VEXROLUM-704918 format. One record per residue (C-alpha): residue number from 0; x, y, z; residue in one letter. Coordinates in steps of 0.5 Angstrom, whole numbers, plus 500, padded with zeros to 3 digits. Layout:
<atoms>
[NUM,[X,Y,Z],'A'] ...
</atoms>
This chain:
<atoms>
[0,[470,633,532],'M'] [1,[472,637,539],'S'] [2,[467,642,542],'D'] [3,[472,649,540],'R'] [4,[475,649,533],'G'] [5,[481,652,531],'P'] [6,[478,659,529],'V'] [7,[472,664,531],'T'] [8,[470,670,527],'F'] [9,[469,677,531],'R'] [10,[465,682,528],'A'] [11,[469,689,528],'T'] [12,[467,696,525],'P'] [13,[471,694,519],'S'] [14,[468,687,518],'G'] [15,[469,679,520],'L'] [16,[476,678,523],'V'] [17,[478,671,523],'A'] [18,[482,669,530],'E'] [19,[485,663,532],'R'] [20,[482,659,538],'R'] [21,[487,658,544],'T'] [22,[486,651,549],'G'] [23,[490,646,550],'S'] [24,[486,641,547],'V'] [25,[485,646,541],'T'] [26,[493,646,540],'A'] [27,[494,639,541],'L'] [28,[489,637,535],'L'] [29,[491,643,531],'D'] [30,[498,641,531],'R'] [31,[496,633,530],'S'] [32,[491,635,525],'A'] [33,[496,639,521],'R'] [34,[502,633,521],'A'] [35,[497,628,518],'L'] [36,[498,626,511],'D'] [37,[491,624,509],'D'] [38,[485,629,508],'D'] [39,[482,632,515],'V'] [40,[475,635,516],'C'] [41,[475,638,523],'W'] [42,[467,640,525],'L'] [43,[466,644,532],'A'] [44,[459,646,535],'P'] [45,[459,654,535],'S'] [46,[453,659,537],'A'] [47,[457,666,536],'G'] [48,[453,670,531],'E'] [49,[460,672,527],'A'] [50,[461,665,526],'D'] [51,[454,664,522],'G'] [52,[455,671,519],'A'] [53,[462,668,516],'A'] [54,[459,661,514],'V'] [55,[454,665,510],'R'] [56,[459,669,507],'D'] [57,[464,663,506],'G'] [58,[469,665,510],'R'] [59,[471,658,513],'F'] [60,[474,656,507],'A'] [61,[481,657,504],'G'] [62,[483,659,511],'L'] [63,[490,656,510],'G'] [64,[490,651,516],'L'] [65,[493,645,513],'G'] [66,[486,642,513],'Y'] [67,[478,644,513],'E'] [68,[475,646,518],'F'] [69,[467,648,519],'R'] [70,[463,650,525],'P'] [71,[457,647,526],'V'] [72,[451,653,528],'L'] [73,[447,652,534],'F'] [74,[442,658,538],'R'] [75,[446,661,543],'A'] [76,[441,659,549],'A'] [77,[442,652,546],'E'] [78,[449,652,546],'Y'] [79,[449,655,554],'R'] [80,[445,650,556],'R'] [81,[449,644,553],'Y'] [82,[456,647,555],'Y'] [83,[455,650,562],'E'] [84,[449,646,565],'D'] [85,[450,639,562],'A'] [86,[456,640,560],'G'] [87,[460,643,566],'V'] [88,[455,643,572],'R'] [89,[454,635,570],'G'] [90,[458,631,566],'L'] [91,[465,635,568],'W'] [92,[463,635,576],'Y'] [93,[461,627,576],'A'] [94,[467,626,571],'L'] [95,[472,629,576],'H'] [96,[468,628,583],'D'] [97,[467,635,584],'L'] [98,[461,634,588],'W'] [99,[464,634,595],'A'] [100,[468,641,593],'D'] [101,[462,645,591],'L'] [102,[456,647,594],'P'] [103,[449,644,591],'R'] [104,[444,650,592],'D'] [105,[447,655,587],'L'] [106,[443,656,580],'D'] [107,[444,661,575],'A'] [108,[439,659,570],'G'] [109,[433,657,574],'G'] [110,[431,652,579],'A'] [111,[434,645,578],'G'] [112,[439,646,573],'S'] [113,[444,642,575],'G'] [114,[447,636,575],'P'] [115,[444,634,569],'L'] [116,[437,634,573],'G'] [117,[434,639,568],'D'] [118,[430,636,562],'G'] [119,[432,642,558],'A'] [120,[439,641,560],'A'] [121,[440,635,558],'L'] [122,[435,636,552],'R'] [123,[440,641,549],'A'] [124,[446,636,550],'Y'] [125,[443,631,546],'Q'] [126,[440,636,541],'Q'] [127,[448,638,540],'V'] [128,[450,632,540],'N'] [129,[445,630,535],'R'] [130,[447,636,531],'G'] [131,[455,634,530],'V'] [132,[453,627,529],'A'] [133,[449,629,523],'A'] [134,[454,634,520],'A'] [135,[459,629,521],'A'] [136,[455,624,517],'A'] [137,[455,628,511],'T'] [138,[462,629,510],'Y'] [139,[463,621,511],'C'] [140,[465,617,505],'R'] [141,[468,610,504],'P'] [142,[474,609,508],'G'] [143,[473,614,513],'T'] [144,[474,614,520],'V'] [145,[471,619,525],'V'] [146,[473,621,532],'C'] [147,[469,625,537],'F'] [148,[474,629,542],'H'] [149,[472,630,549],'D'] [150,[466,629,554],'Y'] [151,[462,635,551],'Q'] [152,[461,629,545],'F'] [153,[460,623,549],'A'] [154,[453,621,547],'T'] [155,[455,624,539],'A'] [156,[458,616,537],'P'] [157,[451,613,539],'A'] [158,[448,618,534],'F'] [159,[453,617,529],'L'] [160,[452,610,529],'R'] [161,[444,610,528],'S'] [162,[445,615,522],'L'] [163,[451,610,519],'R'] [164,[451,604,522],'P'] [165,[457,601,519],'A'] [166,[461,607,520],'Q'] [167,[467,607,524],'T'] [168,[467,611,530],'V'] [169,[472,614,535],'G'] [170,[471,618,542],'L'] [171,[477,620,546],'F'] [172,[476,623,553],'V'] [173,[481,629,555],'H'] [174,[477,630,561],'A'] [175,[478,625,567],'A'] [176,[474,619,569],'F'] [177,[473,619,576],'A'] [178,[469,612,576],'G'] [179,[461,609,578],'P'] [180,[461,612,585],'S'] [181,[462,619,582],'S'] [182,[457,618,576],'L'] [183,[452,616,581],'A'] [184,[450,623,583],'E'] [185,[448,624,575],'L'] [186,[440,622,574],'A'] [187,[439,615,572],'G'] [188,[437,618,565],'A'] [189,[444,621,564],'A'] [190,[448,615,566],'R'] [191,[444,611,561],'G'] [192,[445,616,555],'L'] [193,[452,617,557],'L'] [194,[454,610,557],'L'] [195,[450,608,551],'R'] [196,[453,614,548],'G'] [197,[460,612,549],'M'] [198,[459,604,547],'L'] [199,[457,607,540],'G'] [200,[464,608,539],'A'] [201,[468,602,536],'D'] [202,[475,605,540],'V'] [203,[474,609,547],'L'] [204,[480,613,549],'G'] [205,[482,615,555],'F'] [206,[489,619,558],'Q'] [207,[492,613,562],'C'] [208,[490,607,564],'G'] [209,[487,609,571],'R'] [210,[481,612,567],'W'] [211,[481,607,562],'A'] [212,[480,602,569],'E'] [213,[474,607,571],'S'] [214,[470,606,565],'F'] [215,[470,599,565],'L'] [216,[468,598,572],'R'] [217,[462,603,570],'F'] [218,[460,599,564],'A'] [219,[461,592,568],'G'] [220,[457,595,574],'E'] [221,[451,597,568],'A'] [222,[451,589,566],'G'] [223,[456,589,560],'H'] [224,[461,584,559],'E'] [225,[467,587,561],'V'] [226,[474,584,559],'D'] [227,[479,588,563],'A'] [228,[485,585,561],'A'] [229,[483,586,553],'A'] [230,[480,592,554],'G'] [231,[473,591,551],'T'] [232,[466,591,552],'V'] [233,[461,587,549],'R'] [234,[454,590,548],'H'] [235,[448,590,544],'A'] [236,[451,594,539],'G'] [237,[457,590,538],'G'] [238,[464,591,541],'R'] [239,[468,597,544],'T'] [240,[475,597,545],'L'] [241,[478,602,550],'V'] [242,[485,604,550],'R'] [243,[490,609,553],'R'] [244,[493,615,549],'Y'] [245,[496,619,553],'P'] [246,[497,626,550],'A'] [247,[504,629,550],'P'] [248,[506,636,550],'P'] [249,[508,639,544],'D'] [250,[516,640,545],'Q'] [251,[516,645,539],'E'] [252,[512,650,541],'Y'] [253,[515,650,548],'L'] [254,[521,651,545],'S'] [255,[519,657,541],'G'] [256,[515,660,547],'V'] [257,[522,659,552],'V'] [258,[526,662,546],'G'] [259,[523,669,546],'T'] [260,[526,675,549],'A'] [261,[519,676,553],'E'] [262,[520,669,556],'A'] [263,[527,671,558],'E'] [264,[525,678,561],'R'] [265,[520,673,565],'W'] [266,[525,669,567],'S'] [267,[529,674,569],'D'] [268,[523,677,573],'A'] [269,[523,671,577],'F'] [270,[530,670,578],'R'] [271,[531,677,581],'R'] [272,[525,674,586],'L'] [273,[528,669,588],'R'] [274,[535,672,589],'E'] [275,[531,678,593],'G'] [276,[529,672,599],'A'] [277,[538,671,600],'G'] [278,[542,665,598],'G'] [279,[539,658,598],'G'] [280,[532,661,597],'A'] [281,[527,656,593],'R'] [282,[522,658,588],'L'] [283,[515,655,589],'L'] [284,[511,655,582],'V'] [285,[504,653,579],'R'] [286,[500,654,573],'V'] [287,[493,653,573],'D'] [288,[486,654,570],'R'] [289,[481,657,576],'L'] [290,[478,650,576],'D'] [291,[475,647,582],'P'] [292,[478,640,579],'A'] [293,[485,644,580],'K'] [294,[485,644,587],'N'] [295,[488,651,588],'V'] [296,[484,653,594],'L'] [297,[487,647,598],'R'] [298,[495,649,595],'G'] [299,[494,655,598],'F'] [300,[491,652,605],'E'] [301,[497,647,605],'A'] [302,[502,653,603],'F'] [303,[499,657,609],'A'] [304,[500,651,614],'R'] [305,[507,650,611],'L'] [306,[509,657,614],'L'] [307,[505,657,620],'G'] [308,[509,651,622],'E'] [309,[516,653,619],'R'] [310,[516,661,620],'P'] [311,[523,660,617],'E'] [312,[521,659,610],'L'] [313,[518,666,610],'R'] [314,[525,668,608],'H'] [315,[527,662,604],'S'] [316,[521,661,599],'V'] [317,[517,665,594],'R'] [318,[511,662,591],'F'] [319,[509,664,584],'V'] [320,[502,663,582],'C'] [321,[499,664,575],'C'] [322,[492,663,575],'L'] [323,[487,663,568],'T'] [324,[480,665,570],'P'] [325,[475,659,568],'S'] [326,[468,659,566],'R'] [327,[466,665,570],'P'] [328,[459,665,568],'A'] [329,[458,658,571],'V'] [330,[456,660,579],'P'] [331,[460,654,582],'E'] [332,[466,657,579],'Y'] [333,[465,664,581],'A'] [334,[464,662,588],'W'] [335,[470,658,588],'Y'] [336,[474,664,585],'A'] [337,[472,668,590],'A'] [338,[475,663,596],'R'] [339,[482,663,592],'V'] [340,[482,670,592],'R'] [341,[480,670,600],'E'] [342,[486,665,601],'A'] [343,[491,669,597],'V'] [344,[489,675,601],'A'] [345,[490,672,608],'A'] [346,[497,669,606],'I'] [347,[499,676,602],'Q'] [348,[496,679,609],'R'] [349,[500,675,614],'D'] [350,[506,674,610],'H'] [351,[508,680,606],'P'] [352,[512,678,600],'G'] [353,[512,671,600],'V'] [354,[506,670,594],'L'] [355,[506,673,588],'T'] [356,[499,671,584],'V'] [357,[497,673,577],'Y'] [358,[490,673,575],'W'] [359,[490,673,567],'D'] [360,[492,668,562],'E'] [361,[500,669,559],'D'] [362,[502,663,556],'R'] [363,[510,667,556],'V'] [364,[510,668,563],'R'] [365,[507,661,565],'A'] [366,[513,658,561],'M'] [367,[518,663,564],'A'] [368,[515,661,571],'A'] [369,[515,654,570],'L'] [370,[523,654,567],'R'] [371,[525,657,573],'E'] [372,[521,653,578],'Y'] [373,[525,649,584],'D'] [374,[519,646,586],'V'] [375,[512,645,581],'L'] [376,[506,644,585],'L'] [377,[500,640,582],'V'] [378,[495,638,586],'N'] [379,[489,636,583],'S'] [380,[483,632,585],'V'] [381,[482,629,579],'H'] [382,[485,631,572],'D'] [383,[485,627,565],'G'] [384,[492,629,564],'M'] [385,[495,635,566],'N'] [386,[500,638,561],'L'] [387,[503,643,566],'V'] [388,[506,638,569],'A'] [389,[509,635,563],'Q'] [390,[511,642,560],'E'] [391,[514,644,567],'G'] [392,[519,638,566],'V'] [393,[522,639,559],'L'] [394,[523,647,560],'V'] [395,[525,647,567],'N'] [396,[533,649,567],'R'] [397,[533,648,575],'R'] [398,[532,641,575],'E'] [399,[526,643,580],'G'] [400,[522,637,583],'A'] [401,[514,636,582],'V'] [402,[509,635,588],'V'] [403,[504,632,583],'L'] [404,[497,628,585],'S'] [405,[497,621,583],'A'] [406,[490,623,580],'R'] [407,[493,626,574],'T'] [408,[494,622,568],'G'] [409,[501,625,568],'S'] [410,[502,621,574],'A'] [411,[503,615,570],'E'] [412,[509,618,566],'R'] [413,[512,622,572],'L'] [414,[511,618,578],'G'] [415,[518,615,577],'V'] [416,[521,622,580],'G'] [417,[515,626,583],'A'] [418,[513,627,590],'V'] [419,[507,624,589],'V'] [420,[500,626,593],'L'] [421,[496,619,593],'D'] [422,[490,624,596],'D'] [423,[490,631,594],'P'] [424,[485,633,598],'R'] [425,[488,632,604],'D'] [426,[491,638,606],'V'] [427,[497,635,611],'R'] [428,[499,630,606],'E'] [429,[500,637,601],'T'] [430,[503,640,607],'V'] [431,[508,634,608],'V'] [432,[510,634,600],'A'] [433,[512,640,600],'L'] [434,[517,641,605],'G'] [435,[520,634,603],'Q'] [436,[521,637,596],'A'] [437,[523,644,598],'L'] [438,[528,641,602],'A'] [439,[531,636,597],'M'] [440,[538,635,596],'P'] [441,[540,637,589],'P'] [442,[543,631,587],'A'] [443,[537,627,589],'E'] [444,[533,633,585],'R'] [445,[537,632,579],'A'] [446,[536,625,578],'A'] [447,[529,625,580],'R'] [448,[528,631,574],'A'] [449,[532,626,569],'H'] [450,[527,620,571],'R'] [451,[521,625,569],'M'] [452,[525,628,563],'R'] [453,[526,622,559],'E'] [454,[519,618,558],'P'] [455,[517,625,555],'L'] [456,[522,626,550],'L'] [457,[520,621,544],'T'] [458,[513,623,544],'T'] [459,[509,628,539],'S'] [460,[502,630,538],'P'] [461,[502,627,531],'E'] [462,[504,621,533],'S'] [463,[498,622,539],'W'] [464,[493,622,534],'L'] [465,[496,617,530],'R'] [466,[495,612,534],'A'] [467,[488,613,535],'Q'] [468,[487,613,527],'L'] [469,[491,607,527],'A'] [470,[486,603,531],'D'] [471,[480,606,528],'L'] [472,[484,603,521],'A'] [473,[484,596,524],'E'] [474,[477,596,526],'V'] [475,[475,599,519],'R'] [476,[479,594,515],'D'] [477,[477,588,519],'R'] [478,[469,590,518],'R'] [479,[470,591,511],'S'] 
</atoms>
């Protein structure tokens, strides 16, 4: 189960048309599910009228996905409160510790809609989690294991446990888990529901050890018996194993994208941009969603300060940013995007020709930019994994340097070679790191790139999911 399924339907004058969904989590699960030998049923909530019509017409059968997919239907208003008000404006902000980065007085849906202080938002979140859990229960057979994916379903494991006490249940959190101090900003009822819901899982997975340890502290401070060394939490419902399953980049997909003629055309454009700045010029790149967790604004502030302190870089550095719009209906996101655009306009006004920004989603263009960077900037405030950093290391052909936030899951793998930002909110630290990366000698860059690339070569999406299912199967077999 995930919040988004692999397919949605769109109404056209000629009838309903199936469309594949995009997104990093969706793509990861799709590739993993197709590789499994067992029967797989993927469930996801939907509020789309076209999806409802497609369900009634039986259109979700025989899609040729390599597995079964079924949407779980909800009303549009209920889904919005579950996803935007409770999920994004409550849990997402708490899990990524964004309270200090965003204004508190923005409100799109009536007084008190966030953070999870609005009873209607919390009820909608619970209603969707309950509904998805109930749908999952109807598909359970002896030996079935159920795995919920991401923070949108944090309370679903407990709902499924109440329906099927002996069911083997997993929850994998793709997001960060910033820890107890950030979660303290949530209403007490929401914190309690979150913890009880997550502990309904037999196996609770995170992207890296940092987030798993944060959850163990959260559970311990709530009074549960925690064994940090063993990664276990004992509670009234039994025992929950807390594990790390680092999500890998899809190397097969990356090879297909960067091998296209369109990718080569974009690579040529980025090479010309670098060469136009003169011999020895370097290309600085970032590829991100316009999400406050990605810390794009402070990245631009650091770049502007770097240019102010070192004017000579205006003639030898070109900065290319591929920024994808994200959640524009959420007021804090709209506020943040406006501030980012203001920062970009100021740099382009003060330093013409130095900064190029693309404001739409184009996966091929983004991959071409990653292939051509001399320095890649990833300065997330908190990030569950950040696959862009790993994808960049794999596709880059210039032995590029990576400036990487320590608060990304990818830092566990790439920290051996990256220029690591201990505090991504510290603009001064980012200025220094960018200067170090841009000045790095070729031999050092090559050595660091090799150290970052090596641990990525033996991973795959299917092995990532199989590791989760193997741990769940062990719990199931031990219970039977």
